[in-house]
MMTF fields as JSON, N, C-alpha, C and O atoms, coordinates in Angstrom:
{
  "mmtfVersion": "1.0.0",
  "mmtfProducer": "UNKNOWN",
  "numBonds": 519,
  "numAtoms": 520,
  "numGroups": 130,
  "numChains": 1,
  "numModels": 1,
  "chainsPerModel": [1],
  "groupsPerChain": [130],
  "chainIdList": ["A"],
  "bondAtomList": [4, 2, 8, 6, 12, 10, 16, 14, 20, 18, 24, 22, 28, 26, 32, 30, 36, 34, 40, 38, 44, 42, 48, 46, 52, 50, 56, 54, 60, 58, 64, 62, 68, 66, 72, 70, 76, 74, 80, 78, 84, 82, 88, 86, 92, 90, 96, 94, 100, 98, 104, 102, 108, 106, 112, 110, 116, 114, 120, 118, 124, 122, 128, 126, 132, 130, 136, 134, 140, 138, 144, 142, 148, 146, 152, 150, 156, 154, 160, 158, 164, 162, 168, 166, 172, 170, 176, 174, 180, 178, 184, 182, 188, 186, 192, 190, 196, 194, 200, 198, 204, 202, 208, 206, 212, 210, 216, 214, 220, 218, 224, 222, 228, 226, 232, 230, 236, 234, 240, 238, 244, 242, 248, 246, 252, 250, 256, 254, 260, 258, 264, 262, 268, 266, 272, 270, 276, 274, 280, 278, 284, 282, 288, 286, 292, 290, 296, 294, 300, 298, 304, 302, 308, 306, 312, 310, 316, 314, 320, 318, 324, 322, 328, 326, 332, 330, 336, 334, 340, 338, 344, 342, 348, 346, 352, 350, 356, 354, 360, 358, 364, 362, 368, 366, 372, 370, 376, 374, 380, 378, 384, 382, 388, 386, 392, 390, 396, 394, 400, 398, 404, 402, 408, 406, 412, 410, 416, 414, 420, 418, 424, 422, 428, 426, 432, 430, 436, 434, 440, 438, 444, 442, 448, 446, 452, 450, 456, 454, 460, 458, 464, 462, 468, 466, 472, 470, 476, 474, 480, 478, 484, 482, 488, 486, 492, 490, 496, 494, 500, 498, 504, 502, 508, 506, 512, 510, 516, 514],
  "bondOrderList": [1, 1, 1, 1, 1, 1, 1, 1, 1, 1, 1, 1, 1, 1, 1, 1, 1, 1, 1, 1, 1, 1, 1, 1, 1, 1, 1, 1, 1, 1, 1, 1, 1, 1, 1, 1, 1, 1, 1, 1, 1, 1, 1, 1, 1, 1, 1, 1, 1, 1, 1, 1, 1, 1, 1, 1, 1, 1, 1, 1, 1, 1, 1, 1, 1, 1, 1, 1, 1, 1, 1, 1, 1, 1, 1, 1, 1, 1, 1, 1, 1, 1, 1, 1, 1, 1, 1, 1, 1, 1, 1, 1, 1, 1, 1, 1, 1, 1, 1, 1, 1, 1, 1, 1, 1, 1, 1, 1, 1, 1, 1, 1, 1, 1, 1, 1, 1, 1, 1, 1, 1, 1, 1, 1, 1, 1, 1, 1, 1],
  "groupList": [{"groupName": "GLN", "atomNameList": ["N", "CA", "C", "O"], "elementList": ["N", "C", "C", "O"], "formalChargeList": [0, 0, 0, 0], "bondAtomList": [1, 0, 2, 1, 3, 2], "bondOrderList": [1, 1, 2], "singleLetterCode": "Q", "chemCompType": "L-PEPTIDE LINKING"}, {"groupName": "VAL", "atomNameList": ["N", "CA", "C", "O"], "elementList": ["N", "C", "C", "O"], "formalChargeList": [0, 0, 0, 0], "bondAtomList": [1, 0, 2, 1, 3, 2], "bondOrderList": [1, 1, 2], "singleLetterCode": "V", "chemCompType": "L-PEPTIDE LINKING"}, {"groupName": "LEU", "atomNameList": ["N", "CA", "C", "O"], "elementList": ["N", "C", "C", "O"], "formalChargeList": [0, 0, 0, 0], "bondAtomList": [1, 0, 2, 1, 3, 2], "bondOrderList": [1, 1, 2], "singleLetterCode": "L", "chemCompType": "L-PEPTIDE LINKING"}, {"groupName": "GLU", "atomNameList": ["N", "CA", "C", "O"], "elementList": ["N", "C", "C", "O"], "formalChargeList": [0, 0, 0, 0], "bondAtomList": [1, 0, 2, 1, 3, 2], "bondOrderList": [1, 1, 2], "singleLetterCode": "E", "chemCompType": "L-PEPTIDE LINKING"}, {"groupName": "SER", "atomNameList": ["N", "CA", "C", "O"], "elementList": ["N", "C", "C", "O"], "formalChargeList": [0, 0, 0, 0], "bondAtomList": [1, 0, 2, 1, 3, 2], "bondOrderList": [1, 1, 2], "singleLetterCode": "S", "chemCompType": "L-PEPTIDE LINKING"}, {"groupName": "GLY", "atomNameList": ["N", "CA", "C", "O"], "elementList": ["N", "C", "C", "O"], "formalChargeList": [0, 0, 0, 0], "bondAtomList": [1, 0, 2, 1, 3, 2], "bondOrderList": [1, 1, 2], "singleLetterCode": "G", "chemCompType": "PEPTIDE LINKING"}, {"groupName": "ALA", "atomNameList": ["N", "CA", "C", "O"], "elementList": ["N", "C", "C", "O"], "formalChargeList": [0, 0, 0, 0], "bondAtomList": [1, 0, 2, 1, 3, 2], "bondOrderList": [1, 1, 2], "singleLetterCode": "A", "chemCompType": "L-PEPTIDE LINKING"}, {"groupName": "ARG", "atomNameList": ["N", "CA", "C", "O"], "elementList": ["N", "C", "C", "O"], "formalChargeList": [0, 0, 0, 0], "bondAtomList": [1, 0, 2, 1, 3, 2], "bondOrderList": [1, 1, 2], "singleLetterCode": "R", "chemCompType": "L-PEPTIDE LINKING"}, {"groupName": "CYS", "atomNameList": ["N", "CA", "C", "O"], "elementList": ["N", "C", "C", "O"], "formalChargeList": [0, 0, 0, 0], "bondAtomList": [1, 0, 2, 1, 3, 2], "bondOrderList": [1, 1, 2], "singleLetterCode": "C", "chemCompType": "L-PEPTIDE LINKING"}, {"groupName": "ASP", "atomNameList": ["N", "CA", "C", "O"], "elementList": ["N", "C", "C", "O"], "formalChargeList": [0, 0, 0, 0], "bondAtomList": [1, 0, 2, 1, 3, 2], "bondOrderList": [1, 1, 2], "singleLetterCode": "D", "chemCompType": "L-PEPTIDE LINKING"}, {"groupName": "ILE", "atomNameList": ["N", "CA", "C", "O"], "elementList": ["N", "C", "C", "O"], "formalChargeList": [0, 0, 0, 0], "bondAtomList": [1, 0, 2, 1, 3, 2], "bondOrderList": [1, 1, 2], "singleLetterCode": "I", "chemCompType": "L-PEPTIDE LINKING"}, {"groupName": "PRO", "atomNameList": ["N", "CA", "C", "O"], "elementList": ["N", "C", "C", "O"], "formalChargeList": [0, 0, 0, 0], "bondAtomList": [1, 0, 2, 1, 3, 2], "bondOrderList": [1, 1, 2], "singleLetterCode": "P", "chemCompType": "L-PEPTIDE LINKING"}, {"groupName": "HIS", "atomNameList": ["N", "CA", "C", "O"], "elementList": ["N", "C", "C", "O"], "formalChargeList": [0, 0, 0, 0], "bondAtomList": [1, 0, 2, 1, 3, 2], "bondOrderList": [1, 1, 2], "singleLetterCode": "H", "chemCompType": "L-PEPTIDE LINKING"}, {"groupName": "MET", "atomNameList": ["N", "CA", "C", "O"], "elementList": ["N", "C", "C", "O"], "formalChargeList": [0, 0, 0, 0], "bondAtomList": [1, 0, 2, 1, 3, 2], "bondOrderList": [1, 1, 2], "singleLetterCode": "M", "chemCompType": "L-PEPTIDE LINKING"}, {"groupName": "TRP", "atomNameList": ["N", "CA", "C", "O"], "elementList": ["N", "C", "C", "O"], "formalChargeList": [0, 0, 0, 0], "bondAtomList": [1, 0, 2, 1, 3, 2], "bondOrderList": [1, 1, 2], "singleLetterCode": "W", "chemCompType": "L-PEPTIDE LINKING"}, {"groupName": "PHE", "atomNameList": ["N", "CA", "C", "O"], "elementList": ["N", "C", "C", "O"], "formalChargeList": [0, 0, 0, 0], "bondAtomList": [1, 0, 2, 1, 3, 2], "bondOrderList": [1, 1, 2], "singleLetterCode": "F", "chemCompType": "L-PEPTIDE LINKING"}, {"groupName": "LYS", "atomNameList": ["N", "CA", "C", "O"], "elementList": ["N", "C", "C", "O"], "formalChargeList": [0, 0, 0, 0], "bondAtomList": [1, 0, 2, 1, 3, 2], "bondOrderList": [1, 1, 2], "singleLetterCode": "K", "chemCompType": "L-PEPTIDE LINKING"}, {"groupName": "ASN", "atomNameList": ["N", "CA", "C", "O"], "elementList": ["N", "C", "C", "O"], "formalChargeList": [0, 0, 0, 0], "bondAtomList": [1, 0, 2, 1, 3, 2], "bondOrderList": [1, 1, 2], "singleLetterCode": "N", "chemCompType": "L-PEPTIDE LINKING"}, {"groupName": "THR", "atomNameList": ["N", "CA", "C", "O"], "elementList": ["N", "C", "C", "O"], "formalChargeList": [0, 0, 0, 0], "bondAtomList": [1, 0, 2, 1, 3, 2], "bondOrderList": [1, 1, 2], "singleLetterCode": "T", "chemCompType": "L-PEPTIDE LINKING"}, {"groupName": "TYR", "atomNameList": ["N", "CA", "C", "O"], "elementList": ["N", "C", "C", "O"], "formalChargeList": [0, 0, 0, 0], "bondAtomList": [1, 0, 2, 1, 3, 2], "bondOrderList": [1, 1, 2], "singleLetterCode": "Y", "chemCompType": "L-PEPTIDE LINKING"}],
  "groupTypeList": [0, 1, 0, 2, 1, 3, 4, 5, 5, 3, 4, 1, 0, 6, 5, 5, 4, 2, 7, 2, 4, 8, 1, 6, 4, 1, 9, 10, 5, 7, 11, 12, 8, 13, 6, 14, 15, 7, 0, 6, 11, 5, 16, 3, 7, 3, 6, 1, 6, 6, 13, 17, 10, 5, 5, 18, 4, 18, 19, 19, 6, 9, 4, 1, 16, 5, 7, 15, 4, 1, 4, 0, 9, 17, 6, 16, 17, 6, 2, 19, 2, 0, 13, 19, 9, 2, 16, 11, 3, 9, 18, 6, 13, 19, 19, 8, 4, 6, 12, 11, 5, 7, 7, 7, 12, 8, 4, 4, 9, 19, 14, 14, 17, 11, 9, 3, 19, 10, 1, 14, 5, 0, 5, 18, 0, 1, 4, 1, 4, 4],
  "groupIdList": [1, 2, 3, 4, 5, 6, 7, 8, 9, 10, 11, 12, 13, 14, 15, 16, 17, 18, 19, 20, 21, 22, 23, 24, 25, 26, 27, 28, 29, 30, 31, 32, 33, 34, 35, 36, 37, 38, 39, 40, 41, 42, 43, 44, 45, 46, 47, 48, 49, 50, 51, 52, 53, 54, 55, 56, 57, 58, 59, 60, 61, 62, 63, 64, 65, 66, 67, 68, 69, 70, 71, 72, 73, 74, 75, 76, 77, 78, 79, 80, 81, 82, 83, 84, 85, 86, 87, 88, 89, 90, 91, 92, 93, 94, 95, 96, 97, 98, 99, 100, 101, 102, 103, 104, 105, 106, 107, 108, 109, 110, 111, 112, 113, 114, 115, 116, 117, 118, 119, 120, 121, 122, 123, 124, 125, 126, 127, 128, 129, 130],
  "secStructList": [7, 7, 7, 3, 3, 3, 3, 7, 7, 7, 3, 3, 3, 6, 6, 7, 7, 3, 3, 3, 3, 3, 3, 3, 1, 1, 7, 7, 7, 1, 1, 3, 3, 3, 3, 3, 3, 3, 3, 7, 6, 6, 1, 7, 7, 3, 3, 3, 3, 3, 3, 3, 3, 6, 1, 7, 7, 3, 3, 3, 7, 6, 6, 6, 6, 6, 6, 3, 3, 3, 3, 3, 3, 4, 4, 4, 6, 3, 3, 3, 3, 3, 3, 7, 1, 7, 7, 4, 4, 4, 7, 3, 3, 3, 3, 3, 3, 3, 7, 6, 6, 7, 7, 7, 7, 7, 7, 6, 6, 6, 6, 6, 7, 4, 4, 4, 7, 7, 3, 3, 7, 7, 7, 3, 3, 3, 3, 3, 3, 7],
  "xCoordList": [16.749, 15.973, 15.263, 15.896, 13.948, 13.161, 13.208, 13.069, 13.402, 13.323, 12.257, 12.089, 11.54, 10.512, 10.917, 11.331, 10.799, 11.17, 10.003, 9.575, 9.491, 8.4, 8.936, 10.033, 8.144, 8.481, 7.198, 6.149, 7.311, 6.19, 5.49, 4.645, 5.825, 5.183, 5.627, 6.788, 4.689, 4.965, 4.018, 3.126, 4.231, 3.292, 2.379, 2.847, 1.073, 0.108, -1.031, -1.18, -1.813, -2.981, -4.181, -4.222, -5.144, -6.363, -6.988, -7.019, -7.479, -8.041, -7.04, -7.41, -5.783, -4.739, -4.628, -5.376, -3.681, -3.481, -2.01, -1.126, -1.778, -0.422, -0.449, -1.47, 0.673, 0.83, 2.053, 3.179, 1.812, 2.895, 3.324, 2.51, 4.618, 5.163, 5.861, 6.436, 5.799, 6.509, 7.162, 6.485, 8.47, 9.201, 9.883, 10.589, 9.664, 10.307, 11.644, 11.787, 12.611, 13.95, 13.988, 14.872, 13.021, 12.927, 11.462, 10.569, 11.233, 9.876, 9.442, 10.005, 8.449, 8.013, 7.278, 7.228, 6.708, 5.978, 4.493, 4.032, 3.759, 2.306, 1.674, 2.245, 0.476, -0.27, 0.384, 1.113, 0.107, 0.682, -0.16, -0.691, -0.28, -1.031, -0.064, 0.735, -0.138, 0.642, -0.313, -1.408, 0.123, -0.785, -0.085, 1.134, -0.882, -0.451, -1.055, -2.237, -0.215, -0.65, -0.199, 0.628, -0.732, -0.281, -0.309, -1.056, 0.522, 0.578, 0.819, 1.818, -0.103, 0.026, 0.634, 0.52, 1.276, 1.886, 0.883, -0.207, 1.255, 0.404, -0.731, -1.557, -0.771, -1.859, -1.293, -0.113, -2.156, -1.746, -1.663, -2.283, -0.876, -0.786, -2.124, -2.696, -2.617, -3.898, -3.781, -2.986, -4.598, -4.594, -5.265, -6.245, -4.726, -5.278, -5.851, -7.008, -5.044, -5.478, -4.59, -3.471, -5.106, -4.328, -4.714, -5.78, -3.815, -4.077, -3.437, -2.35, -4.137, -3.568, -2.524, -2.849, -1.293, -0.247, -0.44, -0.508, -0.526, -0.836, -2.327, -2.752, -3.119, -4.566, -5.146, -4.43, -6.445, -7.124, -7.887, -8.332, -8.048, -8.832, -8.14, -6.928, -8.938, -8.426, -9.289, -10.454, -8.705, -9.383, -9.032, -7.906, -10.01, -9.795, -10.423, -11.454, -9.776, -10.389, -11.556, -11.53, -12.565, -13.738, -13.365, -13.985, -12.371, -11.993, -11.394, -11.317, -10.969, -10.331, -11.085, -10.702, -12.138, -12.89, -13.408, -13.952, -13.23, -13.673, -12.65, -12.798, -11.616, -10.575, -9.207, -8.417, -8.927, -7.639, -7.814, -8.866, -6.763, -6.791, -5.424, -4.391, -5.432, -4.188, -4.026, -4.995, -2.795, -2.521, -1.122, -0.375, -0.769, 0.53, 1.135, 0.436, 2.439, 3.165, 4.118, 5.193, 3.719, 4.503, 5.876, 6.835, 5.98, 7.276, 8.295, 9.502, 7.796, 8.673, 8.673, 9.303, 7.98, 7.831, 7.313, 7.781, 6.357, 5.902, 4.422, 3.599, 4.121, 2.757, 2.569, 3.455, 1.425, 1.17, -0.076, -0.964, -0.115, -1.304, -1.59, -0.887, -2.617, -3.048, -4.054, -5.056, -3.774, -4.615, -5.188, -4.444, -6.492, -7.189, -7.917, -8.151, -8.268, -9.065, -8.504, -9.221, -7.224, -6.578, -7.128, -7.498, -7.167, -7.696, -6.631, -5.721, -6.732, -5.742, -5.628, -4.544, -6.713, -6.674, -5.938, -5.725, -5.551, -4.723, -3.24, -2.412, -2.912, -1.524, -0.982, -1.541, 0.105, 0.691, 1.933, 2.212, 2.673, 3.721, 3.057, 2.337, 3.3, 2.701, 3.74, 4.861, 3.332, 4.208, 3.582, 2.364, 4.417, 3.911, 4.464, 5.48, 3.786, 4.115, 3.833, 3.044, 4.51, 4.35, 4.748, 5.354, 4.394, 4.841, 5.345, 4.576, 6.614, 7.148, 6.966, 6.927, 6.855, 6.764, 5.38, 5.194, 4.398, 3.015, 2.483, 2.369, 2.17, 1.578, 0.071, -0.496, -0.565, -2.012, -2.589, -1.91, -3.85, -4.559, -4.928, -5.023, -5.133, -5.671, -7.053, -7.763, -7.407, -8.718, -9.242, -8.473, -10.53, -11.14, -10.886, -11.03, -10.509, -10.249, -8.962, -8.825, -8.001, -6.708, -5.953, -4.937, -6.401, -5.577, -5.282, -4.262, -6.166, -6.097, -5.216, -4.971, -4.741, -4.021, -2.511, -1.939, -1.842, -0.404, 0.414, 1.528, -0.123, 0.6, 0.738, 1.529, -0.03, 0.033, 1.186, 1.402, 1.917, 2.994, 4.309, 4.342, 5.389, 6.659, 7.724, 8.757, 7.491, 8.439, 7.784, 6.676, 8.483, 7.964, 9.007, 10.21, 8.532, 9.425, 9.729, 9.249, 10.539, 10.927, 9.878, 9.928, 8.934, 7.849, 8.114, 9.261, 7.028, 7.113, 6.058, 4.911, 6.444, 5.591, 4.63, 5.031, 3.369, 2.336, 1.792, 1.342, 1.834, 1.323, 0.313, 0.62, -0.883, -1.958, -2.379, -2.785, -2.28, -2.653, -4.018, -4.42, -4.711, -6.071, -6.042, -7.092],
  "yCoordList": [-5.815, -4.631, -4.859, -5.085, -4.794, -4.986, -3.722, -2.612, -3.898, -2.779, -3.07, -4.209, -2.03, -2.128, -1.263, -0.118, -1.798, -1.063, -1.083, -2.141, 0.116, 0.241, 0.532, 1.065, 0.173, 0.491, 0.466, 0.018, 0.956, 0.891, 2.2, 2.28, 3.241, 4.523, 5.153, 5.041, 5.815, 6.463, 7.632, 7.875, 8.343, 9.374, 8.753, 8.208, 8.838, 8.269, 9.257, 10.234, 8.99, 9.821, 9.26, 8.08, 10.122, 9.699, 8.523, 8.496, 7.562, 6.36, 5.232, 4.1, 5.541, 4.538, 3.622, 3.748, 2.7, 1.704, 1.639, 1.927, 1.253, 1.014, -0.108, -0.359, -0.779, -1.793, -1.441, -1.416, -1.172, -0.874, -2.144, -3.026, -2.222, -3.365, -2.884, -1.797, -3.703, -3.455, -4.77, -5.778, -4.749, -5.97, -5.777, -4.792, -6.724, -6.699, -7.435, -8.419, -6.954, -7.538, -8.919, -9.726, -9.183, -10.484, -10.868, -10.04, -12.127, -12.585, -11.995, -12.332, -11.123, -10.452, -11.401, -11.184, -12.45, -13.403, -13.167, -12.155, -14.115, -14.004, -14.648, -15.569, -14.156, -13.138, -11.768, -11.472, -10.965, -9.632, -8.765, -9.227, -7.518, -6.573, -5.626, -4.952, -5.579, -4.606, -3.682, -4.081, -2.455, -1.462, -0.56, -0.396, 0.012, 1.061, 2.386, 2.468, 3.406, 4.764, 5.661, 5.265, 6.841, 7.821, 9.204, 9.476, 10.064, 11.436, 12.386, 12.285, 13.304, 14.33, 15.575, 15.766, 16.422, 17.644, 18.479, 18.772, 18.858, 19.694, 18.976, 19.597, 17.656, 16.886, 15.854, 15.505, 15.38, 14.346, 12.995, 12.761, 12.12, 10.766, 10.059, 10.119, 9.395, 8.72, 7.256, 6.875, 6.449, 5.025, 4.744, 5.393, 3.773, 3.376, 1.969, 1.747, 1.014, -0.38, -1.156, -0.745, -2.282, -3.151, -4.6, -4.898, -5.487, -6.91, -7.736, -7.421, -8.8, -9.751, -10.593, -11.289, -10.535, -11.353, -12.789, -13.081, -13.686, -15.069, -15.338, -16.472, -14.315, -14.453, -13.839, -13.575, -13.614, -13.074, -11.785, -11.131, -11.409, -10.213, -8.969, -8.803, -8.102, -6.841, -5.683, -5.859, -4.522, -3.309, -2.186, -2.103, -1.328, -0.252, 1.042, 1.04, 2.134, 3.437, 3.591, 3.054, 4.316, 4.499, 5.116, 4.809, 5.969, 6.678, 5.767, 6.152, 4.559, 3.671, 2.361, 1.555, 2.137, 0.889, 0.716, 1.644, -0.478, -0.77, -0.418, -0.816, 0.322, 0.702, 0.113, -0.19, -0.05, -0.566, -1.972, -2.32, -2.756, -4.111, -4.445, -4.271, -4.923, -5.269, -6.79, -7.529, -7.241, -8.674, -8.928, -7.987, -10.192, -10.536, -11.746, -12.536, -11.864, -13.044, -13.392, -12.804, -14.345, -14.656, -15.198, -14.98, -15.893, -16.456, -15.361, -15.575, -14.184, -13.063, -11.988, -10.943, -12.232, -11.217, -9.911, -8.828, -10.023, -8.858, -8.559, -9.458, -7.282, -6.769, -5.895, -5.115, -6.018, -5.272, -4.403, -4.68, -3.367, -2.526, -2.307, -1.552, -2.965, -2.786, -1.648, -1.664, -0.662, 0.523, 0.681, 0.729, 0.759, 0.959, 2.295, 2.887, 2.752, 3.977, 5.098, 5.71, 5.347, 6.361, 7.751, 8.08, 8.556, 9.902, 10.895, 10.525, 12.137, 13.129, 13.2, 13.454, 12.982, 13.036, 11.849, 11.819, 10.876, 9.771, 10.133, 9.369, 11.278, 11.725, 11.879, 12.619, 11.18, 11.204, 10.326, 9.586, 10.426, 9.466, 8.304, 8.507, 7.098, 5.91, 5.147, 4.905, 4.776, 4.074, 2.761, 2.664, 1.76, 0.58, 0.589, 1.226, -0.122, -0.048, -1.368, -2.186, -1.554, -2.784, -2.523, -1.501, -3.466, -3.416, -4.816, -5.644, -5.091, -6.447, -7.044, -8.266, -6.211, -6.732, -7.189, -7.751, -6.949, -7.28, -8.402, -8.257, -9.48, -10.607, -10.517, -11.044, -9.846, -9.727, -9.468, -8.972, -9.815, -9.577, -8.111, -7.4, -7.672, -6.338, -6.255, -7.254, -5.076, -4.846, -3.499, -2.561, -3.413, -2.138, -1.082, 0.113, -1.523, -0.581, 0.196, 1.309, -0.39, 0.272, 0.259, 0.944, -0.479, -0.626, 0.722, 0.877, 1.687, 2.984, 3.989, 5.089, 3.618, 4.54, 4.427, 3.391, 5.446, 5.339, 5.123, 4.604, 5.513, 5.329, 3.858, 3.515, 2.989, 1.558, 0.859, -0.337, 1.581, 0.987, 1.686, 2.901, 0.912, 1.528, 1.41, 2.076, 0.581, 0.44, 0.95, 0.542, 1.849, 2.464, 2.373, 2.43, 2.231, 2.305, 3.749, 4.676, 3.924, 5.28, 5.947, 7.157, 5.169, 5.701, 5.601, 5.534, 5.59, 5.61, 6.591, 6.554, 7.466, 8.564, 8.147, 7.564, 8.448, 8.253, 9.62, 10.378, 9.932, 11.205, 10.929, 10.252, 11.453, 11.221, 12.559, 13.469, 12.668, 13.907, 13.765, 12.677, 14.876, 14.859, 15.071, 15.085],
  "zCoordList": [10.864, 10.53, 9.2, 8.169, 9.246, 8.02, 7.181, 7.696, 5.904, 4.962, 3.925, 3.49, 3.533, 2.511, 1.327, 1.506, 0.136, -1.07, -2.04, -2.5, -2.346, -3.299, -4.694, -4.858, -5.686, -7.072, -7.894, -7.432, -9.114, -10.042, -10.306, -11.198, -9.541, -9.755, -11.076, -11.471, -11.751, -13.029, -13.219, -12.406, -14.305, -14.749, -15.795, -16.795, -15.56, -16.498, -16.725, -15.991, -17.732, -17.986, -17.231, -16.883, -16.991, -16.323, -17.066, -18.297, -16.307, -16.89, -17.044, -17.352, -16.832, -16.977, -15.768, -14.799, -15.848, -14.791, -14.419, -15.226, -13.176, -12.695, -11.681, -11.04, -11.542, -10.501, -9.667, -10.164, -8.402, -7.48, -6.763, -6.488, -6.464, -5.739, -4.477, -4.438, -3.467, -2.207, -1.815, -1.61, -1.714, -1.363, -0.018, 0.199, 0.878, 2.191, 2.128, 1.402, 2.89, 2.851, 3.501, 3.214, 4.378, 5.022, 5.146, 4.966, 5.453, 5.723, 7.067, 8.108, 7.04, 8.27, 9.194, 10.405, 8.629, 9.444, 9.352, 8.823, 9.873, 9.811, 11.038, 11.622, 11.439, 10.712, 10.817, 11.763, 9.843, 9.821, 8.922, 7.912, 9.288, 8.47, 7.771, 8.421, 6.46, 5.71, 4.963, 4.567, 4.784, 4.212, 3.212, 3.236, 2.343, 1.424, 1.905, 2.237, 1.929, 2.22, 1.077, 0.255, 1.029, 0.047, 0.667, 1.607, 0.116, 0.603, -0.549, -1.262, -0.72, -1.745, -1.112, 0.099, -1.904, -1.353, -0.579, -1.071, 0.63, 1.45, 2.141, 2.812, 1.974, 2.595, 3.565, 3.511, 4.444, 5.38, 4.683, 3.646, 5.29, 4.762, 4.975, 6.064, 3.942, 4.049, 3.663, 2.804, 4.324, 4.047, 2.712, 2.345, 1.996, 0.702, 0.779, 0.421, 1.245, 1.287, 2.245, 2.553, 2.707, 3.578, 3.318, 2.78, 3.716, 3.494, 4.604, 5.087, 4.996, 5.936, 5.21, 4.248, 5.655, 5.059, 5.51, 6.704, 4.524, 4.823, 4.845, 5.07, 4.615, 4.589, 3.336, 2.369, 3.358, 2.18, 2.449, 1.506, 3.697, 4.013, 3.492, 3.624, 2.898, 2.372, 2.854, 3.211, 2.854, 3.307, 2.333, 1.844, 2.06, 1.108, 1.608, 2.281, 1.262, 1.471, 0.505, -0.602, 0.922, 0.068, -1.283, -2.3, -1.289, -2.508, -3.577, -4.743, -3.19, -4.167, -4.362, -5.209, -3.603, -3.736, -5.154, -5.753, -5.672, -7.026, -8.089, -9.244, -7.72, -8.687, -8.337, -9.231, -7.056, -6.613, -6.033, -5.497, -6.156, -5.62, -5.013, -5.659, -3.775, -3.102, -3.104, -2.933, -3.3, -3.332, -2.794, -2.524, -2.639, -2.059, -2.767, -3.402, -2.64, -3.079, -1.946, -1.824, -1.125, 0.069, -0.279, 0.462, -1.385, -1.785, -2.073, -1.96, -2.447, -2.782, -1.701, -1.869, -0.603, 0.452, -0.138, 0.215, -1.026, -1.777, -1.557, -1.381, -1.573, -1.518, -2.743, -3.091, -3.401, -4.628, -4.488, -3.682, -5.279, -5.38, -6.854, -7.526, -7.35, -8.728, -8.761, -8.045, -9.601, -9.669, -11.069, -12.048, -11.16, -12.424, -12.41, -11.356, -13.608, -13.744, -12.87, -12.078, -13.031, -12.214, -12.506, -13.633, -11.438, -11.526, -11.066, -10.323, -11.495, -11.046, -9.518, -8.994, -8.816, -7.358, -6.731, -5.519, -7.552, -7.052, -7.048, -6.551, -7.592, -7.62, -6.208, -5.399, -5.916, -4.576, -4.555, -5.499, -3.454, -3.167, -2.437, -1.46, -2.911, -2.322, -1.501, -1.949, -0.289, 0.64, 1.083, 1.237, 1.286, 1.974, 3.388, 3.669, 4.271, 5.688, 6.369, 5.896, 7.507, 8.285, 9.734, 10.056, 10.592, 11.979, 12.313, 12.802, 12.061, 12.214, 13.606, 13.749, 14.626, 15.981, 16.382, 17.461, 15.51, 15.874, 14.998, 13.781, 15.609, 14.911, 15.079, 16.037, 14.139, 14.235, 12.856, 11.957, 12.714, 11.459, 11.35, 12.351, 10.124, 9.918, 10.563, 10.677, 10.969, 11.558, 11.087, 10.874, 10.931, 10.553, 11.622, 11.365, 12.82, 13.91, 13.717, 14.225, 12.973, 12.96, 11.635, 11.515, 10.658, 9.448, 8.791, 8.12, 8.981, 8.317, 9.068, 8.571, 10.255, 11.124, 10.918, 11.257, 10.377, 10.134, 11.405, 11.342, 12.548, 13.809, 14.193, 15.072, 13.535, 13.845, 13.124, 13.321, 12.305, 11.513, 11.841, 12.039, 11.896, 12.259, 11.178, 11.255, 10.183, 9.087, 7.817, 7.467, 7.127, 5.911, 4.809, 5.065, 3.589, 2.458, 2.114, 2.766, 1.072, 0.662, -0.201, -0.426, -0.684, -1.491, -2.979, -3.422, -3.746, -5.195, -5.694, -5.248, -6.617, -7.046, -8.142, -9.149, -7.937, -8.956, -9.338, -8.478, -10.618, -11.11, -12.214, -13.195, -12.046, -13.0, -13.591, -12.868, -14.892, -15.567, -16.223, -16.636, -16.307, -16.881, -18.377, -19.019]
}
């Protein structure tokens, strides 16, 4: 059973930066698509970014393009989300996700769809004050 553990969430002021980490308990294998989602109180879970594990292709929501960057460290089974120029609207619980049973690259057709992922971490809270 694959487990994902996120960390790095904090309370910061607008304009600040944070780096979130997601570590998988085992090597999920590749190709594989892993993604970051976020959910604010009273709102639906929304996709933030995704990356091909073992590859270089990345995908971003329009709201974070140019400010967030997703990366990986295969040796550590880790996925990262570097966030710059944080805004109050970035406040949310951030989750990483995967589907260990599917060996496929990320695609613009589905990377943003939470139903495509079956393993989720417990989340890490990001709070941005103005």
